[in-house]
Phi, psi and omega in degrees: 000314180298322179292327179293314181297315180298316181298318180299313178299321179294322176297321178297320180298317187289335182270351184277149173204162178151218192225128174204114181057184182252091174041045185297296178181175175264128183265144176257152189272016190258148176229137177245122190302141175064016177283135177247149181209145171244127190233146169223135178224153176218158172222120178256114186252131176279095184255069180071241184278351181231154174256126184262125178249118175259134179236150178214122180239135185210166170228142187220161179211137175265109188284329178219184176281003181235342187231136182222139179228152179208148174239145185232152165249127184250130178232161175224143176213160174254107180046046173074001180259149171060043180290140182216156178285127177269321181169192185232154176209149178232137179239145179226123183236133176242128173277111189274335180228156173290146182297124180082002179293319182239185181296339177214162177257141188232147175212169178229134180237130174244129180233144173223130180235155180221126177281145179263318186273343178226160177277094185220134178225138181226140172224138181219151175234133182226137176267125183255133183224139176212141179214138176274112182281329177202191177294340185240339186252134178230132179251135177228140177218146174234140172227134189235142165242129184231144173240127182244137182215166178140164181292331185262005179225167177272129181287120182194158173271144175221169179217167183205148174234137172227139181221154182214134172241112190247139172260121181283099180264307179197166180297331183276334186205117177233128172272156181207164170240131184237152176225137180231127177229117174206186185289339179262327191221144168225109191217149180216139178180176180274155176215162182221144183208165178181181181219133177254114182287133179247004182105139181066222174270005181277135178199158175245122174260142180226152175216146176209130182216152175237119184246132183251135183295142182256355178215174185289340180281339183268132177308145185300321183228130176228119176255118178243147181207165178196156177229134176233128171256113184253137181205000000 
């Protein structure tokens, strides 16, 4: 019965597509109790004659071995000039299953966002899935449903799919292939990630990816990256 339920959820995951945030990242379903982190992420988009730089800075804490929360400040700038605050975001992640307990690992992510310069409110729910395909290959998928409302935006439901196929090379360096499908972007490209141990529970995680637009609405080149200091 559990395998049938898990298979049904997985098929739903594979069929979903749509829109949630701007190519932020692929989330993993795991939580480590009492972990604290400081995070910075960016997305550099080739928007015609100008490059748009989106920034995200946040702090997070794992309250239990199942529940993690994080708050973000979101900014936007044009090639580092005229930077301004775009809004705020909060994330809440639950690890639903123990790692390796079932045929795949599951998590749930809830996000809420608020615009500062315009009247815009967003709330989203995402299902996180990860499976170890072999000793070296790991597949991860996220599917999101989002509702956006406010006086300055169209009230509507949207959805999004993100996927990652990662090759486990070493703790310091793993290559991967990522895909992002939503109402704003359809992009595919390579990414690289790793962790640098600093002693004890301290470590720095990094990610860097280049995503290429798959349709005329998506910028041809999107460079995304991130740093997390965990302690």
